[in-house]
Residue frames relative to the residue before (quaternion, step in Angstrom):
aa qw qx qy qz dx dy dz
M 1.0000 0.0000 0.0000 0.0000 0.00 0.00 0.00
S 0.3823 -0.7113 0.5550 0.1993 3.47 -1.17 0.90
E 0.7125 -0.4546 0.3409 0.4117 3.50 -1.26 0.06
N 0.7519 0.3679 -0.2676 0.4772 3.65 0.83 -0.62
E 0.5158 0.6552 -0.4603 0.3045 3.63 0.99 -0.25
G 0.7459 0.4107 -0.2383 0.4672 3.54 0.91 -0.88
S 0.6944 0.4425 -0.2956 0.4843 3.64 1.08 -0.23
S 0.4954 -0.6631 0.4840 0.2840 3.48 -1.32 0.51
K 0.5457 0.6378 -0.3587 0.4083 3.58 1.38 -0.24
P 0.3522 -0.6902 0.5589 0.2954 3.63 -0.79 0.84
A 0.6431 -0.5187 0.4284 0.3659 3.58 -1.36 0.33
K 0.4420 -0.6808 0.5022 0.2983 3.56 -0.93 0.85
R 0.2263 -0.7385 0.6144 0.1606 3.55 -1.07 0.62
R 0.5123 -0.6207 0.4846 0.3428 3.49 -1.12 0.67
A 0.5132 -0.6506 0.4521 0.3301 3.54 -0.97 0.80
K 0.5313 -0.6655 0.4285 0.3022 3.42 -1.11 0.76
R 0.2830 -0.7769 0.5569 0.0792 3.46 -0.92 1.06
F 0.0792 -0.7985 0.5882 0.1006 3.68 -0.53 0.87
L 0.2631 -0.7810 0.5514 0.1296 3.44 -0.97 1.02
T 0.4217 -0.6976 0.4754 0.3309 3.71 -0.91 0.48
P 0.6672 -0.4844 0.3580 0.4383 3.56 -1.06 0.31
S 0.6771 0.4987 -0.3195 0.4367 3.55 0.95 -0.60
Q 0.6391 0.4638 -0.3552 0.5003 3.57 1.13 -0.67
K 0.5991 0.5620 -0.3819 0.4235 3.62 0.97 -0.61
Y 0.6263 0.5658 -0.2871 0.4530 3.51 1.07 -1.00
E 0.6660 0.4921 -0.2652 0.4939 3.62 0.98 -1.09
I 0.5987 0.4840 -0.3810 0.5119 3.71 0.95 -0.72
W 0.6918 0.4946 -0.3059 0.4281 3.60 0.52 -1.08
L 0.6399 0.5250 -0.3090 0.4685 3.82 0.95 -0.64
R 0.6722 0.4672 -0.2946 0.4931 3.45 1.07 -0.93
L 0.6260 0.5139 -0.3476 0.4724 3.68 0.96 -0.59
V 0.6363 0.5400 -0.3137 0.4530 3.58 0.98 -1.00
R 0.7546 0.4043 -0.1998 0.4768 3.61 0.90 -1.03
Q 0.3953 -0.7764 0.4073 0.2741 3.55 1.50 0.14
E 0.2445 0.7707 -0.5259 0.2639 3.37 1.16 0.98
V 0.7965 0.0379 -0.0182 0.6031 3.56 1.07 -0.83
T 0.4980 -0.6087 0.5208 0.3321 3.51 -1.36 0.33
I 0.6626 -0.4778 0.3879 0.4269 3.57 -1.31 0.07
A 0.6172 0.5231 -0.3450 0.4759 3.60 1.03 -0.62
E 0.6821 0.5069 -0.2862 0.4425 3.55 0.95 -0.98
A 0.6717 0.4675 -0.2984 0.4911 3.56 0.98 -0.81
A 0.6192 0.5014 -0.3787 0.4709 3.65 0.88 -0.54
A 0.7046 0.4507 -0.3277 0.4393 3.57 0.78 -0.83
S 0.6267 0.5333 -0.3468 0.4500 3.72 1.02 -0.68
E 0.7537 0.3749 -0.2049 0.4994 3.61 1.00 -0.85
Q 0.3963 -0.7680 0.4334 0.2554 3.59 1.33 0.01
V 0.5472 0.5561 -0.4294 0.4549 3.46 1.04 1.00
D 0.6052 -0.5540 0.3821 0.4251 3.57 -1.24 0.33
R 0.6435 -0.5487 0.3926 0.3615 3.49 -1.31 0.46
S 0.5739 0.6010 -0.3459 0.4357 3.58 1.08 -0.52
T 0.6135 0.5493 -0.3090 0.4758 3.52 1.23 -0.72
I 0.6588 0.4770 -0.3034 0.4965 3.59 1.12 -0.85
I 0.6429 0.5093 -0.3340 0.4645 3.60 0.96 -0.74
R 0.6680 0.4949 -0.3182 0.4557 3.55 0.97 -0.77
I 0.5681 0.5600 -0.3684 0.4774 3.68 1.13 -0.61
R 0.6993 0.4627 -0.2972 0.4567 3.54 0.77 -1.13
T 0.6521 0.5312 -0.3240 0.4332 3.65 0.94 -0.66
V 0.6988 0.4812 -0.2806 0.4487 3.51 0.91 -0.92
A 0.6315 0.5432 -0.3212 0.4505 3.53 1.22 -0.69
K 0.6366 0.5117 -0.3102 0.4864 3.58 1.12 -0.82
D 0.6889 0.4702 -0.3089 0.4572 3.61 0.88 -0.88
G 0.6273 0.5215 -0.3245 0.4788 3.58 1.03 -0.62
A 0.6566 0.5091 -0.3260 0.4510 3.54 0.90 -0.91
L 0.6701 0.5176 -0.2956 0.4422 3.61 0.91 -1.02
A 0.6199 0.5337 -0.3289 0.4720 3.64 1.09 -0.86
A 0.7012 0.4496 -0.2882 0.4724 3.56 0.77 -0.94
L 0.6627 0.4673 -0.3576 0.4632 3.61 0.83 -0.55
A 0.5666 0.5562 -0.3687 0.4834 3.72 1.17 -0.62
A 0.7635 0.4138 -0.2559 0.4246 3.56 0.68 -1.03
S 0.6400 0.5302 -0.3680 0.4169 3.65 1.17 -0.20
K 0.1075 -0.7739 0.6225 0.0437 3.52 -0.89 1.00
P 0.6106 -0.5744 0.4312 0.3335 3.38 -1.34 0.65
G 0.7521 0.3937 -0.2383 0.4718 3.66 -1.04 0.57
V 0.6434 -0.5037 0.3823 0.4315 3.54 -1.28 0.10
G 0.4599 -0.7042 0.5016 0.2027 3.43 -1.04 1.15
A 0.5225 -0.6265 0.4614 0.3487 3.57 -1.14 0.53
K 0.5202 -0.6577 0.4793 0.2592 3.44 -1.08 0.80
A 0.5267 -0.6204 0.4682 0.3442 3.62 -1.07 0.77
R 0.4804 -0.6629 0.4897 0.2999 3.56 -1.10 0.95
D 0.2193 -0.7264 0.6327 0.1550 3.46 -1.17 0.63
Y 0.2850 -0.8133 0.4873 0.1407 3.60 -0.03 1.35
E 0.6338 0.5311 -0.3439 0.4450 3.56 0.91 -0.75
L 0.6090 0.4964 -0.3513 0.5093 3.75 0.95 -0.92
E 0.6753 0.4921 -0.3605 0.4146 3.69 0.66 -0.91
Q 0.6379 0.5557 -0.2757 0.4564 3.57 0.99 -0.90
A 0.6355 0.5348 -0.2495 0.4978 3.52 1.04 -0.95
R 0.7198 0.4262 -0.2825 0.4695 3.58 0.85 -0.93
A 0.6128 0.5540 -0.3201 0.4638 3.50 1.15 -0.66
E 0.6011 0.5397 -0.3050 0.5044 3.58 1.17 -0.69
V 0.6782 0.4901 -0.2970 0.4600 3.61 0.81 -1.10
A 0.6057 0.5147 -0.3564 0.4911 3.69 1.07 -0.80
R 0.7151 0.4867 -0.3260 0.3815 3.59 0.59 -0.99
L 0.6077 0.5808 -0.2733 0.4677 3.53 1.24 -0.89
S 0.6741 0.5125 -0.2882 0.4470 3.49 1.00 -1.08
E 0.6264 0.5296 -0.3249 0.4708 3.56 1.11 -0.87
A 0.6462 0.5423 -0.2898 0.4521 3.56 0.98 -0.91
C 0.6769 0.4800 -0.2985 0.4714 3.54 0.90 -0.84
K 0.6149 0.5353 -0.3394 0.4692 3.62 1.03 -0.69
E 0.6477 0.5151 -0.3004 0.4743 3.60 0.93 -1.01
L 0.6544 0.4888 -0.3119 0.4853 3.66 0.96 -0.71
A 0.6363 0.5174 -0.3330 0.4653 3.55 0.91 -0.86
V 0.6270 0.5133 -0.3274 0.4860 3.74 0.89 -0.77
R 0.6894 0.4582 -0.3126 0.4658 3.63 0.72 -0.99
L 0.6279 0.5370 -0.3483 0.4428 3.62 0.87 -0.88
T 0.6852 0.5388 -0.2754 0.4054 3.53 0.95 -0.94
L 0.6347 0.4982 -0.2710 0.5250 3.48 1.31 -0.92
V 0.6607 0.5135 -0.3396 0.4296 3.60 0.85 -0.55
E 0.8302 0.2708 -0.1373 0.4676 3.42 0.65 -1.25
G 0.4677 -0.7127 0.4158 0.3170 3.51 1.28 -0.16
K 0.6441 -0.5496 0.3465 0.4037 3.67 -1.09 0.37
G 0.7214 0.4655 -0.2717 0.4348 3.59 0.93 -0.53
G 0.4240 0.7519 -0.4336 0.2586 3.56 1.16 0.35
W 0.5122 0.6711 -0.3547 0.4018 3.49 1.38 -0.12
G 0.8942 0.1561 -0.0881 0.4102 3.60 0.69 -0.57
């Protein structure tokens, strides 16, 4: 028989410990530098070993994604769709004004100003 089989109380679980991003980064750095093992890091931070393994996995996946997204040279600027639409509208209205000016000139003739 185990301890909990004879009693009506459930086993106590350790309270969840949340690590800040900077703490996770420091843990990851120590693992990369091989200053600590997974078990030592878990013991020092008072978390489960699976938490340390997850930190290592997420850091690796994030680094690979960032490296895959980076391209040599200057990156293309993000498109400003509103600016493009406004410029297209200005070009359309400019052409319409030119056409109207030509029509007005043909109807009134060149001497219509004086």
